N, CA, C and O atoms as a CHARMM CRD file, in Angstrom:
* protein
*
  364
    1    1 MET  N    -34.43700-140.54200 -35.18200 PROA 1      0.00000
    2    1 MET  CA   -34.33800-140.70000 -36.74700 PROA 1      0.00000
    3    1 MET  C    -34.44900-141.96400 -36.86200 PROA 1      0.00000
    4    1 MET  O    -33.87100-142.52900 -35.93400 PROA 1      0.00000
    5    2 ALA  N    -35.02400-142.79700 -37.72300 PROA 2      0.00000
    6    2 ALA  CA   -35.19900-144.38000 -37.99300 PROA 2      0.00000
    7    2 ALA  C    -33.89500-144.76200 -39.00100 PROA 2      0.00000
    8    2 ALA  O    -33.38800-144.15300 -39.94200 PROA 2      0.00000
    9    3 THR  N    -33.56300-146.19400 -38.29200 PROA 3      0.00000
   10    3 THR  CA   -32.27100-146.31200 -39.16100 PROA 3      0.00000
   11    3 THR  C    -32.78900-147.89600 -39.18900 PROA 3      0.00000
   12    3 THR  O    -33.72600-148.32600 -38.51600 PROA 3      0.00000
   13    4 ILE  N    -31.88100-148.75700 -40.22200 PROA 4      0.00000
   14    4 ILE  CA   -32.14700-149.93300 -40.42000 PROA 4      0.00000
   15    4 ILE  C    -30.59100-150.68600 -39.28800 PROA 4      0.00000
   16    4 ILE  O    -29.47200-150.17300 -39.28500 PROA 4      0.00000
   17    5 TRP  N    -30.85600-151.53100 -38.73300 PROA 5      0.00000
   18    5 TRP  CA   -29.78600-152.18000 -37.91000 PROA 5      0.00000
   19    5 TRP  C    -29.94900-153.85600 -38.23900 PROA 5      0.00000
   20    5 TRP  O    -31.01200-154.47100 -38.32400 PROA 5      0.00000
   21    6 LYS  N    -28.83800-154.29100 -38.36600 PROA 6      0.00000
   22    6 LYS  CA   -28.79500-155.90600 -38.76600 PROA 6      0.00000
   23    6 LYS  C    -28.47100-156.82500 -37.13100 PROA 6      0.00000
   24    6 LYS  O    -27.77800-156.25300 -36.28900 PROA 6      0.00000
   25    7 TYR  N    -28.94700-158.00300 -36.88500 PROA 7      0.00000
   26    7 TYR  CA   -28.18600-158.42400 -35.69200 PROA 7      0.00000
   27    7 TYR  C    -28.16400-160.25500 -36.09500 PROA 7      0.00000
   28    7 TYR  O    -28.89000-160.97200 -36.78200 PROA 7      0.00000
   29    8 ALA  N    -27.15000-160.44800 -35.40800 PROA 8      0.00000
   30    8 ALA  CA   -26.85700-162.34200 -35.99800 PROA 8      0.00000
   31    8 ALA  C    -27.69600-162.63900 -35.09700 PROA 8      0.00000
   32    8 ALA  O    -27.98400-162.08100 -34.03900 PROA 8      0.00000
   33    9 LEU  N    -28.28600-164.10100 -35.88300 PROA 9      0.00000
   34    9 LEU  CA   -29.21400-164.93500 -35.05700 PROA 9      0.00000
   35    9 LEU  C    -28.65500-166.36100 -35.07400 PROA 9      0.00000
   36    9 LEU  O    -28.17200-166.84000 -36.10000 PROA 9      0.00000
   37   10 ASN  N    -28.74800-167.17900 -33.65200 PROA 10     0.00000
   38   10 ASN  CA   -28.46900-168.23800 -33.86500 PROA 10     0.00000
   39   10 ASN  C    -29.76400-169.58400 -33.62100 PROA 10     0.00000
   40   10 ASN  O    -30.74500-169.44100 -32.89100 PROA 10     0.00000
   41   11 PRO  N    -29.48700-170.68900 -34.32700 PROA 11     0.00000
   42   11 PRO  CA   -30.79400-171.29800 -33.99700 PROA 11     0.00000
   43   11 PRO  C    -31.05100-171.39600 -32.50500 PROA 11     0.00000
   44   11 PRO  O    -30.20700-171.47400 -31.61300 PROA 11     0.00000
   45   12 GLY  N    -32.57200-171.37600 -32.38400 PROA 12     0.00000
   46   12 GLY  CA   -33.02200-171.24900 -30.95000 PROA 12     0.00000
   47   12 GLY  C    -33.40000-169.58000 -30.86600 PROA 12     0.00000
   48   12 GLY  O    -33.49800-168.70300 -31.72400 PROA 12     0.00000
   49   13 THR  N    -33.57200-169.60900 -29.25700 PROA 13     0.00000
   50   13 THR  CA   -33.96300-168.40600 -28.81500 PROA 13     0.00000
   51   13 THR  C    -32.93700-167.41800 -28.77100 PROA 13     0.00000
   52   13 THR  O    -31.98000-167.57700 -28.01400 PROA 13     0.00000
   53   14 ASN  N    -33.04000-166.36400 -29.53800 PROA 14     0.00000
   54   14 ASN  CA   -32.28200-164.89500 -29.41700 PROA 14     0.00000
   55   14 ASN  C    -32.83800-163.71600 -28.64100 PROA 14     0.00000
   56   14 ASN  O    -33.85700-163.05100 -28.82800 PROA 14     0.00000
   57   15 CYS  N    -32.04700-163.65200 -27.87200 PROA 15     0.00000
   58   15 CYS  CA   -32.60400-162.39100 -26.71700 PROA 15     0.00000
   59   15 CYS  C    -31.44600-161.17500 -27.53200 PROA 15     0.00000
   60   15 CYS  O    -30.25000-161.36300 -27.75000 PROA 15     0.00000
   61   16 ILE  N    -32.26800-159.93100 -27.86500 PROA 16     0.00000
   62   16 ILE  CA   -31.30000-159.13000 -28.69700 PROA 16     0.00000
   63   16 ILE  C    -32.22100-157.51300 -27.90900 PROA 16     0.00000
   64   16 ILE  O    -33.42900-157.28100 -27.96000 PROA 16     0.00000
   65   17 LYS  N    -31.31800-156.80300 -27.36200 PROA 17     0.00000
   66   17 LYS  CA   -31.53100-155.53600 -27.09600 PROA 17     0.00000
   67   17 LYS  C    -31.45900-154.53500 -27.99800 PROA 17     0.00000
   68   17 LYS  O    -30.40700-153.93900 -28.22900 PROA 17     0.00000
   69   18 VAL  N    -32.81000-154.22500 -28.69700 PROA 18     0.00000
   70   18 VAL  CA   -33.22700-153.12100 -29.46800 PROA 18     0.00000
   71   18 VAL  C    -33.80700-151.85000 -29.15300 PROA 18     0.00000
   72   18 VAL  O    -34.78800-151.64100 -28.43800 PROA 18     0.00000
   73   19 PRO  N    -32.82700-150.71400 -29.99100 PROA 19     0.00000
   74   19 PRO  CA   -33.28600-149.40800 -29.04600 PROA 19     0.00000
   75   19 PRO  C    -34.58000-149.23000 -29.98100 PROA 19     0.00000
   76   19 PRO  O    -34.70500-149.77200 -31.08000 PROA 19     0.00000
   77   20 GLY  N    -35.40300-148.49400 -29.45200 PROA 20     0.00000
   78   20 GLY  CA   -36.57300-148.22300 -29.90400 PROA 20     0.00000
   79   20 GLY  C    -37.33800-148.96400 -31.10200 PROA 20     0.00000
   80   20 GLY  O    -38.02500-148.37500 -31.93600 PROA 20     0.00000
   81   21 LEU  N    -37.11400-150.35700 -31.05900 PROA 21     0.00000
   82   21 LEU  CA   -37.76100-151.09400 -32.40900 PROA 21     0.00000
   83   21 LEU  C    -38.98500-150.52800 -32.88500 PROA 21     0.00000
   84   21 LEU  O    -39.85500-150.07700 -32.14100 PROA 21     0.00000
   85   22 ASP  N    -39.05700-150.56300 -34.41100 PROA 22     0.00000
   86   22 ASP  CA   -40.24100-150.10300 -34.77100 PROA 22     0.00000
   87   22 ASP  C    -40.95800-151.14800 -35.45300 PROA 22     0.00000
   88   22 ASP  O    -42.17200-151.32900 -35.36900 PROA 22     0.00000
   89   23 GLU  N    -39.93500-152.00100 -36.30800 PROA 23     0.00000
   90   23 GLU  CA   -40.57500-153.47000 -36.77300 PROA 23     0.00000
   91   23 GLU  C    -39.49800-153.78200 -37.41300 PROA 23     0.00000
   92   23 GLU  O    -38.73800-153.04100 -38.03600 PROA 23     0.00000
   93   24 PRO  N    -39.42100-155.56400 -37.14200 PROA 24     0.00000
   94   24 PRO  CA   -38.45700-156.24800 -37.67800 PROA 24     0.00000
   95   24 PRO  C    -38.94700-156.26500 -39.42000 PROA 24     0.00000
   96   24 PRO  O    -40.09800-156.44100 -39.81900 PROA 24     0.00000
   97   25 LEU  N    -37.74000-156.03400 -40.26500 PROA 25     0.00000
   98   25 LEU  CA   -37.95000-156.07000 -41.59700 PROA 25     0.00000
   99   25 LEU  C    -37.75900-157.38500 -42.41800 PROA 25     0.00000
  100   25 LEU  O    -38.66300-157.85100 -43.11200 PROA 25     0.00000
  101   26 SER  N    -36.62000-157.91000 -42.30300 PROA 26     0.00000
  102   26 SER  CA   -36.47200-159.09000 -43.10000 PROA 26     0.00000
  103   26 SER  C    -35.53600-160.36700 -42.38500 PROA 26     0.00000
  104   26 SER  O    -35.22500-160.21100 -41.20400 PROA 26     0.00000
  105   27 VAL  N    -35.20700-161.28900 -42.90700 PROA 27     0.00000
  106   27 VAL  CA   -34.10700-161.99100 -42.49600 PROA 27     0.00000
  107   27 VAL  C    -33.38700-162.66600 -43.51200 PROA 27     0.00000
  108   27 VAL  O    -34.01400-163.17500 -44.44100 PROA 27     0.00000
  109   28 GLY  N    -31.96600-162.74700 -43.44900 PROA 28     0.00000
  110   28 GLY  CA   -31.13000-163.51500 -44.34200 PROA 28     0.00000
  111   28 GLY  C    -30.18600-163.64500 -44.05400 PROA 28     0.00000
  112   28 GLY  O    -29.73200-163.09000 -43.05400 PROA 28     0.00000
  113   29 PHE  N    -29.35800-164.60000 -44.97500 PROA 29     0.00000
  114   29 PHE  CA   -28.14700-165.30500 -44.67500 PROA 29     0.00000
  115   29 PHE  C    -27.07500-164.18900 -45.27400 PROA 29     0.00000
  116   29 PHE  O    -27.50300-163.78000 -46.35300 PROA 29     0.00000
  117   30 GLN  N    -25.91400-163.61800 -44.93800 PROA 30     0.00000
  118   30 GLN  CA   -24.76900-163.42000 -45.65700 PROA 30     0.00000
  119   30 GLN  C    -23.69800-164.37300 -45.06700 PROA 30     0.00000
  120   30 GLN  O    -23.17400-164.34500 -43.95400 PROA 30     0.00000
  121   31 GLY  N    -23.48800-165.32500 -46.23000 PROA 31     0.00000
  122   31 GLY  CA   -22.45500-166.20800 -45.75700 PROA 31     0.00000
  123   31 GLY  C    -23.18400-167.56000 -45.04400 PROA 31     0.00000
  124   31 GLY  O    -24.12600-168.21000 -45.49600 PROA 31     0.00000
  125   32 GLU  N    -22.59800-167.72600 -44.04900 PROA 32     0.00000
  126   32 GLU  CA   -23.40700-168.80700 -42.92000 PROA 32     0.00000
  127   32 GLU  C    -24.22400-168.23900 -41.81400 PROA 32     0.00000
  128   32 GLU  O    -24.98600-168.81700 -41.03800 PROA 32     0.00000
  129   33 GLN  N    -23.97300-167.25600 -41.88700 PROA 33     0.00000
  130   33 GLN  CA   -24.59200-166.45400 -40.42300 PROA 33     0.00000
  131   33 GLN  C    -26.04100-165.94000 -41.21800 PROA 33     0.00000
  132   33 GLN  O    -26.03900-165.45800 -42.35100 PROA 33     0.00000
  133   34 LEU  N    -27.26300-166.14700 -40.38400 PROA 34     0.00000
  134   34 LEU  CA   -28.14800-165.89600 -40.32400 PROA 34     0.00000
  135   34 LEU  C    -28.44000-164.47800 -39.57200 PROA 34     0.00000
  136   34 LEU  O    -27.86900-164.34400 -38.49000 PROA 34     0.00000
  137   35 TYR  N    -29.29600-163.36200 -40.03700 PROA 35     0.00000
  138   35 TYR  CA   -29.24900-162.00800 -39.36700 PROA 35     0.00000
  139   35 TYR  C    -30.93700-162.01400 -39.81900 PROA 35     0.00000
  140   35 TYR  O    -31.70600-162.78100 -40.39800 PROA 35     0.00000
  141   36 ILE  N    -30.99100-160.53700 -39.11500 PROA 36     0.00000
  142   36 ILE  CA   -32.46900-160.46500 -38.70900 PROA 36     0.00000
  143   36 ILE  C    -32.27900-158.83800 -39.08800 PROA 36     0.00000
  144   36 ILE  O    -31.55400-158.28900 -38.25900 PROA 36     0.00000
  145   37 TRP  N    -32.64800-158.14800 -39.90000 PROA 37     0.00000
  146   37 TRP  CA   -32.76900-156.43200 -40.13000 PROA 37     0.00000
  147   37 TRP  C    -34.23300-155.82300 -39.53000 PROA 37     0.00000
  148   37 TRP  O    -35.35400-156.29100 -39.72700 PROA 37     0.00000
  149   38 CYS  N    -33.92800-154.83900 -38.87600 PROA 38     0.00000
  150   38 CYS  CA   -35.00500-154.18700 -37.81700 PROA 38     0.00000
  151   38 CYS  C    -34.76300-152.59700 -38.07300 PROA 38     0.00000
  152   38 CYS  O    -33.64400-152.08900 -38.15300 PROA 38     0.00000
  153   39 LEU  N    -36.32800-151.71000 -38.21900 PROA 39     0.00000
  154   39 LEU  CA   -36.21800-150.58400 -38.49300 PROA 39     0.00000
  155   39 LEU  C    -36.44000-150.10100 -36.72800 PROA 39     0.00000
  156   39 LEU  O    -37.39400-150.24000 -35.96300 PROA 39     0.00000
  157   40 VAL  N    -35.20100-149.54900 -36.57500 PROA 40     0.00000
  158   40 VAL  CA   -34.93600-149.02500 -34.87400 PROA 40     0.00000
  159   40 VAL  C    -34.98800-147.41100 -35.16100 PROA 40     0.00000
  160   40 VAL  O    -34.89900-146.86300 -36.26000 PROA 40     0.00000
  161   41 ASP  N    -35.18000-146.70700 -33.68000 PROA 41     0.00000
  162   41 ASP  CA   -34.91600-145.63700 -33.32800 PROA 41     0.00000
  163   41 ASP  C    -33.71700-145.69900 -32.42300 PROA 41     0.00000
  164   41 ASP  O    -33.98000-146.04400 -31.27200 PROA 41     0.00000
  165   42 PRO  N    -32.29800-145.40800 -32.72600 PROA 42     0.00000
  166   42 PRO  CA   -31.32800-145.55800 -31.68600 PROA 42     0.00000
  167   42 PRO  C    -31.58300-144.21900 -30.67900 PROA 42     0.00000
  168   42 PRO  O    -31.16000-144.21500 -29.52300 PROA 42     0.00000
  169   43 ASP  N    -32.09600-143.43800 -31.08200 PROA 43     0.00000
  170   43 ASP  CA   -32.24600-142.34800 -29.93500 PROA 43     0.00000
  171   43 ASP  C    -33.50000-142.70400 -28.85800 PROA 43     0.00000
  172   43 ASP  O    -33.86700-141.86900 -28.03200 PROA 43     0.00000
  173   44 LYS  N    -34.09700-144.01100 -28.96400 PROA 44     0.00000
  174   44 LYS  CA   -35.04200-144.33400 -27.93200 PROA 44     0.00000
  175   44 LYS  C    -34.58200-145.40100 -26.87000 PROA 44     0.00000
  176   44 LYS  O    -33.71300-146.22800 -27.14700 PROA 44     0.00000
  177   45 ALA  N    -34.94600-145.36900 -26.15000 PROA 45     0.00000
  178   45 ALA  CA   -34.34600-146.54200 -25.12200 PROA 45     0.00000
  179   45 ALA  C    -34.48000-148.03700 -25.56800 PROA 45     0.00000
  180   45 ALA  O    -35.52500-148.42700 -26.09100 PROA 45     0.00000
  181   46 GLY  N    -33.47200-148.82600 -25.37000 PROA 46     0.00000
  182   46 GLY  CA   -33.55700-149.99800 -25.96800 PROA 46     0.00000
  183   46 GLY  C    -34.33100-150.93200 -24.71400 PROA 46     0.00000
  184   46 GLY  O    -34.30800-150.68600 -23.50800 PROA 46     0.00000
  185   47 ARG  N    -34.85100-151.80200 -25.24600 PROA 47     0.00000
  186   47 ARG  CA   -35.48700-153.17900 -24.61400 PROA 47     0.00000
  187   47 ARG  C    -35.22700-154.47000 -25.19700 PROA 47     0.00000
  188   47 ARG  O    -34.74600-154.52700 -26.32800 PROA 47     0.00000
  189   48 GLU  N    -35.50800-155.56700 -24.50900 PROA 48     0.00000
  190   48 GLU  CA   -34.89900-156.95400 -25.09500 PROA 48     0.00000
  191   48 GLU  C    -36.24600-157.57100 -25.91700 PROA 48     0.00000
  192   48 GLU  O    -37.39100-157.67000 -25.47600 PROA 48     0.00000
  193   49 HSD  N    -35.82400-157.89100 -27.02800 PROA 49     0.00000
  194   49 HSD  CA   -36.74200-158.49300 -27.66600 PROA 49     0.00000
  195   49 HSD  C    -36.31000-159.97600 -28.25300 PROA 49     0.00000
  196   49 HSD  O    -35.16600-160.34400 -28.52200 PROA 49     0.00000
  197   50 TYR  N    -37.23200-160.53900 -28.34600 PROA 50     0.00000
  198   50 TYR  CA   -37.11200-162.41800 -28.81400 PROA 50     0.00000
  199   50 TYR  C    -37.30000-162.93200 -29.71000 PROA 50     0.00000
  200   50 TYR  O    -38.45900-163.00100 -30.11800 PROA 50     0.00000
  201   51 PHE  N    -36.13200-163.58900 -30.49700 PROA 51     0.00000
  202   51 PHE  CA   -36.64200-163.80700 -31.74100 PROA 51     0.00000
  203   51 PHE  C    -36.14700-165.63000 -31.78200 PROA 51     0.00000
  204   51 PHE  O    -35.02700-165.99300 -31.42300 PROA 51     0.00000
  205   52 LEU  N    -37.04000-166.43100 -32.19900 PROA 52     0.00000
  206   52 LEU  CA   -37.02500-167.83100 -32.31400 PROA 52     0.00000
  207   52 LEU  C    -36.30200-168.09700 -33.80600 PROA 52     0.00000
  208   52 LEU  O    -36.98800-167.62000 -34.70900 PROA 52     0.00000
  209   53 ALA  N    -35.24400-168.65900 -34.20700 PROA 53     0.00000
  210   53 ALA  CA   -34.99800-169.16600 -35.22900 PROA 53     0.00000
  211   53 ALA  C    -34.84300-170.53400 -35.30000 PROA 53     0.00000
  212   53 ALA  O    -34.26400-171.12800 -34.39000 PROA 53     0.00000
  213   54 THR  N    -35.34200-171.19000 -36.39000 PROA 54     0.00000
  214   54 THR  CA   -35.77200-172.58300 -36.30100 PROA 54     0.00000
  215   54 THR  C    -35.38300-173.03000 -37.82100 PROA 54     0.00000
  216   54 THR  O    -35.33400-172.14900 -38.68000 PROA 54     0.00000
  217   55 ILE  N    -35.09700-174.43000 -38.17600 PROA 55     0.00000
  218   55 ILE  CA   -34.42100-174.98000 -39.11100 PROA 55     0.00000
  219   55 ILE  C    -35.75300-175.73500 -39.53700 PROA 55     0.00000
  220   55 ILE  O    -36.43200-176.21300 -38.62800 PROA 55     0.00000
  221   56 THR  N    -36.11200-175.85600 -40.65500 PROA 56     0.00000
  222   56 THR  CA   -36.90200-176.66300 -41.72100 PROA 56     0.00000
  223   56 THR  C    -37.05600-178.01700 -41.25500 PROA 56     0.00000
  224   56 THR  O    -36.10400-178.77300 -41.44600 PROA 56     0.00000
  225   57 GLY  N    -38.36100-178.57800 -40.52100 PROA 57     0.00000
  226   57 GLY  CA   -38.37800-180.00700 -39.96100 PROA 57     0.00000
  227   57 GLY  C    -38.01200-180.14600 -38.67600 PROA 57     0.00000
  228   57 GLY  O    -37.89500-181.28000 -38.21000 PROA 57     0.00000
  229   58 ARG  N    -37.81000-179.18400 -38.01600 PROA 58     0.00000
  230   58 ARG  CA   -37.50300-179.08900 -36.13000 PROA 58     0.00000
  231   58 ARG  C    -38.55500-178.86000 -35.65400 PROA 58     0.00000
  232   58 ARG  O    -39.22100-178.03400 -36.27900 PROA 58     0.00000
  233   59 GLU  N    -39.07700-179.34700 -34.59900 PROA 59     0.00000
  234   59 GLU  CA   -40.25000-178.97700 -33.98200 PROA 59     0.00000
  235   59 GLU  C    -40.18700-177.80400 -33.29600 PROA 59     0.00000
  236   59 GLU  O    -39.20600-177.38200 -32.68300 PROA 59     0.00000
  237   60 LEU  N    -41.34200-177.24000 -33.42000 PROA 60     0.00000
  238   60 LEU  CA   -41.64200-175.88000 -32.56900 PROA 60     0.00000
  239   60 LEU  C    -42.15200-175.69300 -31.31800 PROA 60     0.00000
  240   60 LEU  O    -42.88700-176.63100 -31.01000 PROA 60     0.00000
  241   61 PRO  N    -42.05300-174.83300 -30.45000 PROA 61     0.00000
  242   61 PRO  CA   -42.41600-175.05600 -29.27600 PROA 61     0.00000
  243   61 PRO  C    -44.15900-174.87300 -29.35400 PROA 61     0.00000
  244   61 PRO  O    -44.89400-174.33300 -30.18000 PROA 61     0.00000
  245   62 GLY  N    -44.38100-175.51300 -28.22700 PROA 62     0.00000
  246   62 GLY  CA   -46.01100-175.56400 -28.20800 PROA 62     0.00000
  247   62 GLY  C    -46.68200-174.40600 -27.47900 PROA 62     0.00000
  248   62 GLY  O    -46.09200-173.48300 -26.91800 PROA 62     0.00000
  249   63 GLY  N    -47.94200-174.57600 -27.56100 PROA 63     0.00000
  250   63 GLY  CA   -49.02500-173.25300 -27.13300 PROA 63     0.00000
  251   63 GLY  C    -48.73300-171.79200 -28.08200 PROA 63     0.00000
  252   63 GLY  O    -48.32300-171.71900 -29.24000 PROA 63     0.00000
  253   64 ASP  N    -49.06600-170.81200 -27.23600 PROA 64     0.00000
  254   64 ASP  CA   -49.43000-169.48400 -28.04500 PROA 64     0.00000
  255   64 ASP  C    -47.78900-168.86300 -27.85900 PROA 64     0.00000
  256   64 ASP  O    -47.64800-167.65800 -27.65100 PROA 64     0.00000
  257   65 VAL  N    -46.54000-169.80800 -27.95200 PROA 65     0.00000
  258   65 VAL  CA   -45.10200-169.23400 -27.62200 PROA 65     0.00000
  259   65 VAL  C    -45.00400-168.36500 -28.83800 PROA 65     0.00000
  260   65 VAL  O    -44.56500-167.24700 -28.57000 PROA 65     0.00000
  261   66 LEU  N    -45.29400-168.56900 -30.11700 PROA 66     0.00000
  262   66 LEU  CA   -44.92300-167.81200 -31.12300 PROA 66     0.00000
  263   66 LEU  C    -45.49200-166.72700 -31.75700 PROA 66     0.00000
  264   66 LEU  O    -46.50800-166.93600 -32.42100 PROA 66     0.00000
  265   67 GLY  N    -44.99500-165.49500 -31.68100 PROA 67     0.00000
  266   67 GLY  CA   -45.57700-164.32500 -32.23900 PROA 67     0.00000
  267   67 GLY  C    -45.58900-164.33900 -33.96100 PROA 67     0.00000
  268   67 GLY  O    -45.89900-165.30300 -34.66000 PROA 67     0.00000
  269   68 MET  N    -45.22700-163.19100 -34.35800 PROA 68     0.00000
  270   68 MET  CA   -45.09000-162.83600 -35.57600 PROA 68     0.00000
  271   68 MET  C    -44.10000-163.55300 -36.36200 PROA 68     0.00000
  272   68 MET  O    -42.97400-163.69400 -35.88400 PROA 68     0.00000
  273   69 PHE  N    -44.36600-164.00100 -37.45500 PROA 69     0.00000
  274   69 PHE  CA   -43.66000-164.50700 -38.33400 PROA 69     0.00000
  275   69 PHE  C    -42.87200-163.20200 -39.28600 PROA 69     0.00000
  276   69 PHE  O    -43.40000-162.28500 -39.91500 PROA 69     0.00000
  277   70 ILE  N    -41.41900-163.54400 -39.09500 PROA 70     0.00000
  278   70 ILE  CA   -40.61100-162.50700 -39.68700 PROA 70     0.00000
  279   70 ILE  C    -40.26900-163.00600 -41.10000 PROA 70     0.00000
  280   70 ILE  O    -40.55800-162.38200 -42.12100 PROA 70     0.00000
  281   71 GLY  N    -39.74900-163.96700 -41.07500 PROA 71     0.00000
  282   71 GLY  CA   -39.30000-164.60800 -42.60300 PROA 71     0.00000
  283   71 GLY  C    -38.63000-165.72300 -42.71800 PROA 71     0.00000
  284   71 GLY  O    -38.28500-166.27700 -41.67500 PROA 71     0.00000
  285   72 THR  N    -38.31700-166.26400 -43.88200 PROA 72     0.00000
  286   72 THR  CA   -37.54600-167.69700 -44.27200 PROA 72     0.00000
  287   72 THR  C    -36.76400-167.05200 -45.16900 PROA 72     0.00000
  288   72 THR  O    -37.07200-166.16600 -45.96600 PROA 72     0.00000
  289   73 ALA  N    -35.25100-167.81500 -44.87600 PROA 73     0.00000
  290   73 ALA  CA   -34.13000-167.70200 -45.63800 PROA 73     0.00000
  291   73 ALA  C    -33.40500-168.82600 -45.72800 PROA 73     0.00000
  292   73 ALA  O    -33.40300-169.69900 -44.86100 PROA 73     0.00000
  293   74 GLN  N    -32.55800-168.86900 -47.10200 PROA 74     0.00000
  294   74 GLN  CA   -31.74300-169.88600 -47.23300 PROA 74     0.00000
  295   74 GLN  C    -30.37700-169.58600 -47.37700 PROA 74     0.00000
  296   74 GLN  O    -29.88300-168.62900 -47.97300 PROA 74     0.00000
  297   75 SER  N    -29.75100-170.59700 -46.70700 PROA 75     0.00000
  298   75 SER  CA   -28.23300-170.23200 -46.48700 PROA 75     0.00000
  299   75 SER  C    -27.74800-170.36600 -47.83900 PROA 75     0.00000
  300   75 SER  O    -28.58200-170.15400 -48.72000 PROA 75     0.00000
  301   76 PRO  N    -26.40600-170.71700 -48.23900 PROA 76     0.00000
  302   76 PRO  CA   -25.69200-171.02500 -49.45500 PROA 76     0.00000
  303   76 PRO  C    -25.51900-172.64300 -49.57900 PROA 76     0.00000
  304   76 PRO  O    -25.69600-173.16700 -50.67800 PROA 76     0.00000
  305   77 THR  N    -25.29200-173.15700 -48.83500 PROA 77     0.00000
  306   77 THR  CA   -25.37500-174.94500 -48.48800 PROA 77     0.00000
  307   77 THR  C    -27.21200-175.46500 -48.36400 PROA 77     0.00000
  308   77 THR  O    -27.64100-176.59100 -48.11400 PROA 77     0.00000
  309   78 GLY  N    -27.88100-174.38100 -48.59900 PROA 78     0.00000
  310   78 GLY  CA   -29.23200-174.95000 -48.41000 PROA 78     0.00000
  311   78 GLY  C    -29.91300-175.15900 -47.60100 PROA 78     0.00000
  312   78 GLY  O    -31.00600-175.69700 -47.77900 PROA 78     0.00000
  313   79 ILE  N    -29.40000-174.73800 -46.30700 PROA 79     0.00000
  314   79 ILE  CA   -30.23200-174.78900 -45.08400 PROA 79     0.00000
  315   79 ILE  C    -31.37200-173.63400 -45.05900 PROA 79     0.00000
  316   79 ILE  O    -31.16100-172.42700 -45.17600 PROA 79     0.00000
  317   80 VAL  N    -32.61900-174.26700 -44.88100 PROA 80     0.00000
  318   80 VAL  CA   -33.80000-173.00900 -44.59900 PROA 80     0.00000
  319   80 VAL  C    -34.18400-172.49200 -42.98200 PROA 80     0.00000
  320   80 VAL  O    -34.84200-173.04000 -42.09800 PROA 80     0.00000
  321   81 ALA  N    -33.61900-171.48000 -43.02300 PROA 81     0.00000
  322   81 ALA  CA   -34.28600-171.29400 -41.44900 PROA 81     0.00000
  323   81 ALA  C    -35.40500-170.47300 -41.51100 PROA 81     0.00000
  324   81 ALA  O    -35.67800-169.87100 -42.54900 PROA 81     0.00000
  325   82 HSD  N    -36.38300-170.34800 -40.05200 PROA 82     0.00000
  326   82 HSD  CA   -37.45100-169.77000 -40.75800 PROA 82     0.00000
  327   82 HSD  C    -37.33700-168.85800 -39.08200 PROA 82     0.00000
  328   82 HSD  O    -36.64900-169.32900 -38.17600 PROA 82     0.00000
  329   83 VAL  N    -38.24300-167.33800 -38.89000 PROA 83     0.00000
  330   83 VAL  CA   -37.68500-166.53900 -37.82200 PROA 83     0.00000
  331   83 VAL  C    -39.14000-165.96700 -37.28500 PROA 83     0.00000
  332   83 VAL  O    -39.76100-165.25000 -38.07000 PROA 83     0.00000
  333   84 PHE  N    -39.60700-166.19100 -36.23800 PROA 84     0.00000
  334   84 PHE  CA   -40.08500-165.55000 -35.37700 PROA 84     0.00000
  335   84 PHE  C    -40.17800-164.73000 -34.40100 PROA 84     0.00000
  336   84 PHE  O    -39.33900-165.10200 -33.58000 PROA 84     0.00000
  337   85 GLU  N    -40.68200-163.88300 -34.04000 PROA 85     0.00000
  338   85 GLU  CA   -40.64000-162.83700 -32.69500 PROA 85     0.00000
  339   85 GLU  C    -41.20700-163.63700 -31.95800 PROA 85     0.00000
  340   85 GLU  O    -42.04300-164.29600 -32.57500 PROA 85     0.00000
  341   86 ILE  N    -41.12400-163.88900 -30.86300 PROA 86     0.00000
  342   86 ILE  CA   -41.65200-164.63800 -29.87900 PROA 86     0.00000
  343   86 ILE  C    -42.48600-163.33400 -29.23400 PROA 86     0.00000
  344   86 ILE  O    -42.29700-162.12400 -29.35500 PROA 86     0.00000
  345   87 ALA  N    -43.40100-164.03500 -28.56400 PROA 87     0.00000
  346   87 ALA  CA   -44.66200-163.26100 -28.22600 PROA 87     0.00000
  347   87 ALA  C    -44.38400-162.70100 -26.96900 PROA 87     0.00000
  348   87 ALA  O    -44.07200-163.55100 -26.13600 PROA 87     0.00000
  349   88 ASP  N    -44.39900-161.39700 -26.51600 PROA 88     0.00000
  350   88 ASP  CA   -44.43900-160.90900 -25.25500 PROA 88     0.00000
  351   88 ASP  C    -45.15200-160.00100 -24.78900 PROA 88     0.00000
  352   88 ASP  O    -45.47100-158.89100 -25.21700 PROA 88     0.00000
  353   89 ASP  N    -45.51200-160.88000 -23.34400 PROA 89     0.00000
  354   89 ASP  CA   -46.79300-160.63800 -22.56200 PROA 89     0.00000
  355   89 ASP  C    -46.65900-159.10800 -22.16100 PROA 89     0.00000
  356   89 ASP  O    -47.63100-158.37800 -22.35600 PROA 89     0.00000
  357   90 ASP  N    -45.54000-158.61200 -21.63000 PROA 90     0.00000
  358   90 ASP  CA   -45.19900-157.20100 -21.46700 PROA 90     0.00000
  359   90 ASP  C    -45.42800-156.24100 -22.33100 PROA 90     0.00000
  360   90 ASP  O    -45.18400-155.08200 -21.99500 PROA 90     0.00000
  361   91 GLY  N    -45.86600-156.48800 -23.42300 PROA 91     0.00000
  362   91 GLY  CA   -46.13800-155.47200 -24.64000 PROA 91     0.00000
  363   91 GLY  C    -44.64500-154.93300 -25.13400 PROA 91     0.00000
  364   91 GLY  O    -44.55500-154.13200 -26.06500 PROA 91     0.00000
């Protein structure tokens, strides 16, 4: 059964074990904390997924490291964060 779960993100690379990730849905702030919401199947085995959270104006890693762009969110204090799912060569 599909469910939406949220996970806290910090600046930089975040490793999150997600059960049966169907798709990342969106990102946003709740207060000062950045979160990502994902559609998951909690009955399926979990595996690690990597997400990069970066702030406007910061240099991104080079090469083909970045995968799918998930979204942009603005904090109550005006910080703008951008989140990418880091490409995974293992599928």
